[in-house]
VOGU-3710 file (C-alpha; in Angstrom, 3 decimals, decimal comma):
1> mriddrnlts> 29,367/-33,366/2,852  28,884/-32,878/-0,857  30,840/-34,676/-3,552  30,906/-33,417/-7,114  32,439/-35,994/-9,403  31,745/-35,022/-12,988  33,302/-38,265/-14,218  30,568/-40,428/-12,681  27,371/-38,489/-13,275  26,273/-35,025/-14,169
11> vpvesgrtqe> 24,191/-34,800/-10,961  25,934/-34,020/-7,683  25,898/-36,946/-5,275  25,408/-36,457/-1,553  26,631/-38,982/0,930  24,265/-40,826/3,242  25,512/-38,655/6,089  22,633/-36,192/5,637  20,060/-38,925/6,131  21,981/-40,222/9,150
21> aqranredgl> 22,045/-36,746/10,670  18,299/-36,302/10,134  17,594/-39,672/11,692  19,781/-38,813/14,686  17,964/-35,488/15,146  14,595/-37,227/15,125  15,775/-39,800/17,648  17,213/-37,068/19,886  13,900/-35,206/19,787  12,002/-38,338/20,783
31> rsgsgtpsgg> 14,459/-39,159/23,578  14,207/-35,681/25,033  10,628/-36,428/26,043  8,923/-34,043/23,689  7,052/-36,957/22,087  7,511/-35,519/18,610  10,562/-35,164/16,450  12,349/-31,864/16,733  11,768/-29,589/13,820  7,992/-29,565/13,752
41> ggdqvelsst> 4,857/-31,332/14,753  4,258/-34,845/13,704  1,904/-37,725/14,182  2,563/-40,195/16,931  1,100/-43,656/17,400  1,245/-45,594/20,640  0,242/-49,211/20,375  1,716/-50,702/23,512  -1,100/-49,835/25,947  -3,795/-50,624/23,403
51> lgslsralta> -2,250/-53,964/22,537  -1,806/-54,738/26,229  -5,505/-54,111/26,870  -6,475/-56,210/23,866  -4,210/-59,025/24,994  -5,746/-59,042/28,484  -9,278/-59,043/27,030  -8,494/-61,921/24,675  -6,887/-63,903/27,475  -9,926/-63,394/29,722
61> ygssrqsqvs> -12,299/-64,315/26,880  -10,252/-67,377/25,994  -10,189/-68,698/29,548  -13,931/-68,157/30,095  -14,729/-69,753/26,745  -12,487/-72,687/27,557  -14,323/-73,288/30,827  -17,706/-73,121/29,044  -16,561/-75,602/26,398  -15,232/-77,930/29,094
71> alraqyqsgn> -18,564/-77,799/30,937  -20,477/-78,542/27,732  -18,105/-81,403/26,907  -18,653/-82,931/30,330  -22,438/-82,623/29,978  -22,382/-84,193/26,516  -20,127/-87,064/27,556  -22,296/-87,835/30,576  -25,464/-87,752/28,450  -26,893/-84,747/30,305
81> yrpdslatsr> -26,545/-82,214/27,511  -29,965/-80,905/26,560  -29,732/-77,972/24,159  -32,578/-75,456/24,183  -33,927/-75,707/20,646  -36,109/-72,599/21,033  -33,151/-70,465/22,133  -31,006/-71,907/19,347  -33,568/-71,147/16,648  -34,162/-67,621/17,977
91> gmvsealaag> -30,437/-66,982/17,975  -30,085/-68,235/14,409  -32,968/-66,081/13,154  -31,720/-62,991/15,025  -28,240/-63,423/13,599  -29,605/-63,877/10,068  -31,749/-60,769/10,379  -28,842/-58,723/11,731  -26,620/-59,889/8,861  -29,307/-58,883/6,359
101> tk> -29,378/-55,281/7,605  -25,645/-54,754/7,129
//
């Protein structure tokens, strides 16, 4: 629908119906299972499976880390915690060297 009202502006004004129709066509194309909007190829991003995998990995990491921290806490509280100073220093030097190459 086009409205020409010379009293308001000198440029013809179109209603928002055109945008609504385009949006409806895109949604219909996506619902039809084509995966892309009708009227041409387009980019598509799917985050749900990727985010699901990331969420599972973070949950697994968090639970294993929590159990390690709990074990270390128990060792420390009982007085049995004996850190390996050689392994700690090697880890610190390796990390510093790796950071220097970046």
